[in-house]
N, C-alpha and C positions, 0 to 999 in steps of 0.2 A: 300252468306259466304266470299264469299272473305270480301267484301267489309266492314261491319261487325268486321273481325278481323285485319281489318287494320285500322279501327278508333278507337278499344280498344286499341290495337297499340301504333297509335297515341297521343292517351292520359296517354297511361302511359309514354310516356317518357314531357310530361305536364309536368303532377304527379312529376319525378324526375329533373326538370329543377327549382322548385322551392326549393329556401334553405329558412331555417325560416329564420324572424331576431332574435339575441338574437346570446351569446355564442355556440360557438363550440368548439371541440377539433382540435390542434394545428396540430395532424395529421391528421383529413381531411380539415382543412379549409375553407371558400367561395363556393370554385371554384368546380362544378361539374364532370369539364370534369380530373379533375385529381383527383379525391377520390377513395382512396384503393380500393377494392373487397367489402369490409368490411364494407362502409362506407354507412350512407343513412340516413335520415334526424330522427328519430328513435336513432341510433348508437352518429351521428357527436354531437348536440346539446344538451349541459351540463344545464340541472336542477334546479332548486332552485337560493339563492345567485347570484351561476354562473351565470345567465342568467337578474339579475338585471338590470342591466347597463353595458356600456362601459369600467366602472373602474373596477366596479370586475371582471368582464372577463378575466381583463388586469390581476387582484391579481390572479384569480384561471389559468393562464397560459396557456388562450384562447383566437381565435381568432371572433374576434366580428363583428360580419354580419347585415349590412345595408337591408337584405329583396332580397337581389338579383335574379333575375333570369338571368337565365346562361338555356345553350340549353347541354348537354353531352353524349358523344361520341355515337354514336348506337353501336357502337361494342364492351362499356365497361359499358353495365346498369350495376344499382346494383340487383344483384341476391337476388330471391327471396328465394332459396334455403337455404342460409345462416341466413335469420333474426335472428333465432329462434337459440340460443347456444346449439348445445348437451350438453354439463358441462354443467346441470342444477348443482340446489344448491344440497349440500345431506343432505335428513335428518339424519343420522345418528347423525352427529356430530352441531345436530342444543343448544344443550347444552355444551359450552363452558368448556376447562381444566384447570385445572387452574394449573400448576406446579411452582408457587413460584417462588423464584427468582433462577435466570437461569446465564450464563455465558452473559455479555456484549456482542451487537453487536457494529462493532467498524464504528468511523464514522469519520466524513474527521478531519484536524490535525485543522482547525477555529473555528470549533463549539466545538469539546473537550477541545479547549484551553478556551470558552467560559462557560466551563462546568464544567472546572477546577477552572473558577474564582466564578463561581454559588457556587461551591460547598466549596469553601475557606471561605464563609459567615459563613457557620453553625460549622466550628469547627477546629481548628488546624490539623495537622498530629496526632500531641500526644493523642491525644481525651476532650482536655485542653480548650473551652470555649474560642473563639475567642474575641477580645475584639471588644465594642459594637462600631457601625460606627458612625463618626459624621456628622453634615449635620444641613439645616438650612430646615425646615417644613412647610408648608403655605398650601393654603386651595383653591380649587376649584371647581366652581359652574357645569358647566359641561363638561362632561366627552366623548370623543371621542370615547371610543372604541375600544383602540389601541390592546387590544386581543381579541377583540368580547367575552370576554365569564362572562358575566354582567348574563344571563342564568342558571349559575351554583349554586346547591344548596348552596355549602360551600360559593362562592360566596356573596351569595344574604343574609348569613348570619355574616356578617363579616364587619366593617372598610375597604371600597377601597380605594386604593391611585394609585398614578404615580410613579413610579419610578422613577429616574434619568436618563439620556441618559445612560451612563458607562455601569452604576451598570444594566442598566435591557436585554443590551448584548443583543440588535437586533431581542428581543421580547423570550431568552432565558427563560427571569424571568415570562415571564407572569405563574399566580398563585402559585407563590410564598410567603409565608408565614411571617410576622415579628413581632415580637417585637419591641415597641417602648415603648419612652418615654421623655415627654418634658424636660429640664434640666434646667429651671428658669435663663436665662439666660439673662441680659438688654446690653444693647448697643448696638456694633457691631461684625460680625465676621470679620473671617483676608480677608477676599474680602469689607469690606466696605459696609457692610447691616446689615442697624437698624432691630435689637431687636421689637419686640414689639407689640402691636393690642390689640381688643376687647377681644377678648378669646385667651387664653393662652391653650398651646396644653399639657395637663399631663398625663396623665395614671399610670398605663402601660395600653398600647392598643395594640391587636392582632387587626394586616392586612393583608389584600392582594393584589398583588400586578394586577392592571388589564387595566392598561397603562404606557406610557410614556411621564416623565415633559422633555420638550428641555428647558426649563428655568432653570429647578434645578441644583445646581453645583452637585461634585461628594458629595456621603452619600445624599443628599436631595431628598425628596419624599415632592409631592403634596396628602395633605388628600383632600379626597370628601365630600365635607357638602356643602348644598345652603344656609346657614343661619349664619356662622362665620370664622372672619375674625381676619389674622396677620399673622408675621414672627418670628417661633421661633426656638432659635437652639432646636435638637432635637437630644438622643443616641438612635441606634438601632443597633438589630442584627434580622439573618435569623432563623426561627427555622423551626420543620415538624407544616405542617397544619395539624389544629384541628379534622380527618376525618372522629375521633370514627369510627362506623359501615360504613361509606360510602364506595362503591366500586368507582373505575373507571367506567366512562358514554364519551362514546361515542357521537362525535353531526358529522352529517356524513351528505358531500355534495357531489353528483358525483350518478355516472350512470358506465354499464357494463363495459364500457372503461374509466374514471376517478374515484379516487375517493380521497378528499379532508379529512382529522379526523382531529378537535379538542379533545385530553383526558382533561374531565372537572372530578374533585373530587379528586383529587392526591396529593397523603403526601410531594412529592418535587417539585419543577421545570421539566416537558420531558424534556429530550436531544435529547434523536429520538423515531419516531415511526418505525416498518419493517412488512412487509407482508411477510408471509410464500408460496412462489412461489414455486409452483409444479415441477416447474421444474431449479430452481434457488435456493431454501431454503430461509431467510433471507433475504430481499431486505429491507432497509433504505426509506422509505419517503423526498421527498426535504421539508428543513424549511420554512417555511415564517417568517415574520420576524413581525406577526402577532397571532404566540403561535398558529399555524396550517400543520398539513403535508402533504404535495398532491403527486402524481402519477406522476407529473412533463412531460415535453411539450419537453425536447428534445430527441432524437432519441439514444445517449446512455442510456440513464435510462427506455426509452419504451421500449429496448430492454431487459431487466433484469427484462419485467412482464409478465408474461402469459396471453392475455384478449381473450375473458373475462372472466373477474374477476368472481369468484363462492361467493356464502354465503351459511353458515355463513361463513366469516373470519378469519383466525388464520393470530394473531398481535402478538407482538412484544413490550413494552412497557417498555423504560429505562430510568432511570432518572441522574440528574447531579452527581449524586456520581456511577453510573454505577451499575449500578442494575437492573433487570429487571424479568421481568414477563411477562406469556403468557397471550394470552386471546382471547376472539371472538367477532366478530363483527357481529351482525344480518341481517344485510340488507344492500342498495346500499347511500341509501336514508334516511334522519332524526334524532332521538338520539335515539342512544339505551345503557341499561341498561347492564355492565360488570358487571364478574363476580370476578377479579383477584384485589387487594389493593399494591400498592409499599409498599416494608416491612422498619419497621423500621432502620434505618443504625445502624451497630454494630463502636460506633464511634471511635474505639480502632482497626479498621482494615485500613484506611486512613488517 
């Protein structure tokens, strides 16, 4: 009997010594010797897009593990009694409650400046339409997917564009809609670029930002088209996206210890997403340059979240105008339909 128990103990150590190849959350890392008590291969490992490659793992602020075999300390085995969280997702809140427009959530100064810059592209403080932006419009064929929002219903129904780097605002402009029109101007622009080509940009066109254009100057953009060619002067302005009766949708990649959220089908660009934590109230997720919001990997940020996360998860979504709505995300990984939509902005208020 003692020999059988010893064999089972050694077998369990062997299982614990295996760290799966893939992406782990940084709080656990790849070395099982220093794992916190709650870490095991089921909790430490990220799933979905984050685990597809080392590059993706880095964008999720994870740690890429090469399938190392390490020997965990016998005095700190991963406890099996805590593998299942005791805070199961409540079934009484499965249907999200929409609170409409609510007070905005504070963000860092850099994000707020970028949001103000984008908000100013819509209307002036007195509610008068801004003068249209002027720039150079070109065409591009291979979309790099800088915003990773191609699968959104709104995007699939519209002309896709890559916006110049300055006005892309490190991803904050992802999902912003614009109305653009070619001026028909010939000759050269202020930078000496020659206008012309086989396919003039006419319009008016309603388009949505899905990427950034590194070679476009201020006011410029690339129109995604597989066959057209040319460089043309354009004028454009930001407009509310034609969402009609669409509600917000959430593409979520994560698990009970980590979450990464993309908001889709939004009326205006999203400034921030916050989780309603049971112990800390609304806590802002960290924004990425590809239009996502995630729970971060720093100790300071991680300490603000009570984990494991429970679902449905109550969230707050705020746009670049400071308008916020509350909604709910049903699960930890997948695409989930929301019940809220950002309200039409009252232009006279800002």
